[in-house]
C-alpha positions as CSV (number, residue, x, y, z in Angstrom):
1,M,-27.3,41.7,-4.4
2,L,-29.5,39.8,-6.9
3,A,-31.1,37.4,-3.6
4,Q,-32.3,41.0,-1.7
5,R,-33.6,42.1,-5.3
6,L,-35.7,39.7,-5.9
7,M,-37.2,39.3,-2.2
8,W,-37.9,43.4,-2.8
9,I,-40.1,42.1,-5.9
10,V,-41.6,38.8,-5.0
11,W,-42.6,39.3,-1.0
12,P,-44.5,42.3,-1.3
13,A,-46.1,40.9,-4.1
14,F,-47.3,38.0,-2.6
15,L,-48.5,40.2,0.6
16,V,-50.7,42.2,-2.6
17,A,-51.8,39.1,-4.5
18,G,-53.3,37.8,-0.7
19,L,-55.2,40.8,-0.1
20,L,-56.3,40.9,-3.7
21,E,-57.5,37.3,-3.6
22,A,-59.3,38.3,-0.8
23,V,-61.2,41.1,-1.8
24,V,-62.3,39.7,-5.4
25,F,-63.4,37.4,-4.0
26,G,-65.1,38.5,-0.8
27,M,-67.6,39.9,-3.7
28,F,-67.6,37.6,-6.3
29,D,-68.2,34.1,-6.5
30,P,-66.0,32.0,-8.5
31,E,-68.4,29.6,-10.1
32,S,-71.1,32.7,-10.8
33,M,-68.1,34.2,-13.2
34,H,-68.4,33.8,-16.7
35,W,-65.4,34.0,-19.3
36,F,-66.3,34.7,-23.0
37,G,-69.9,33.9,-22.3
38,Q,-69.5,30.8,-21.2
39,Y,-68.8,29.0,-17.2
40,M,-65.4,28.6,-16.1
41,P,-64.4,25.2,-16.7
42,L,-62.4,25.1,-13.6
43,S,-63.6,24.3,-9.5
44,R,-64.2,26.9,-7.0
45,Q,-60.4,26.2,-5.8
46,G,-58.7,26.4,-9.4
47,I,-60.2,29.4,-9.9
48,Y,-58.6,30.9,-6.3
49,A,-55.4,29.3,-7.2
50,V,-55.4,30.8,-11.1
51,S,-56.6,33.9,-9.7
52,F,-53.6,34.4,-7.0
53,F,-50.7,33.4,-9.6
54,V,-52.5,35.9,-11.8
55,F,-52.6,38.5,-8.9
56,W,-48.8,37.7,-7.9
57,A,-47.6,38.1,-11.4
58,L,-49.3,41.3,-12.1
59,A,-48.1,42.9,-8.7
60,M,-43.9,41.5,-9.5
61,L,-44.0,43.2,-12.6
62,S,-45.6,46.4,-10.7
63,S,-42.6,46.0,-8.5
64,S,-40.1,45.1,-10.8
65,L,-40.9,48.5,-12.3
66,T,-40.6,49.7,-9.4
67,I,-37.1,48.5,-9.0
68,L,-36.0,49.4,-12.5
69,L,-37.0,52.7,-11.9
70,S,-35.3,53.7,-8.7
71,L,-31.7,52.1,-10.3
72,S,-29.5,55.0,-11.3
73,P,-28.3,55.6,-15.0
74,F,-25.1,53.9,-13.7
75,E,-26.1,51.2,-12.3
76,V,-28.9,50.1,-15.3
77,N,-25.9,50.6,-18.2
78,H,-23.5,48.5,-16.2
């Protein structure tokens, strides 16, 4: 049951992260981005990778909250 719930969280989050990556970097060039007024110290591929994992983590958080809110009180307190 835990593995099933984990896949309910991880797989949709992975797909959303990929979609966000395509949308965000379809509009913005990573090498022209600034972080606190300075250019990013990473390469273009590094920015893509870090951004993907940040998007994935945020989407997993969202999916986790959805799973938590879908549980009955008996499942939460058990």
